[in-house]
C-alpha positions, 0 to 999 in steps of 0.5 A: 246597703248604704249608697257608695256616695254617702260621705264618711267622717272619721276622727284620725286622732294621731293626725289631729284631724277629722277626715271626710271620705267619699267612696273611700277617697279622702275629700278633705279634713278639719284640723284641731289641737286639744287644750284643757278640755277644748278642741281648737279647730284651726283649718278646714280644707276640701279637695278641689275635686270635691268642691261645691258638694256641701262636704265642708258642712257635713264634715264640720257638723260631724266633727262638732257632734263628736266634740259634743259627745266627748264632753269637750268644748269648741274653739273656732279659730278656723274661719269656716268653723266660725261661720258654720257655728254662726248658722248652727246655734245648736252648738252655741252651748259648747263654743268658747271664744277665740282669745289672744291666749288661745291663738298664742298657744296654737301658734306655739303648738303648731310650731313644734 
């Protein structure tokens, strides 16, 4: 039996985000949109009640691992995801740069 405190990360495709759960309770998420084989991460948030437990790192690592297994590439518009990638070189091979074109596409997509 696993510990109740082991966080669970799941991709909620319909909501375009990965969520992290602690004891079945939503503790945070990282949001994305998909574009031509890229998963563009634009916002990561951990609930204040769960701050300081390293959950953002667990969440982003699991999300990026899922992107790797899906064959997509990562575009780190989200500042937290970008910071995480600087520290974790193992994802460098599937990271694409954030370009003005992607930012404009994201703005248009999120405005819908």
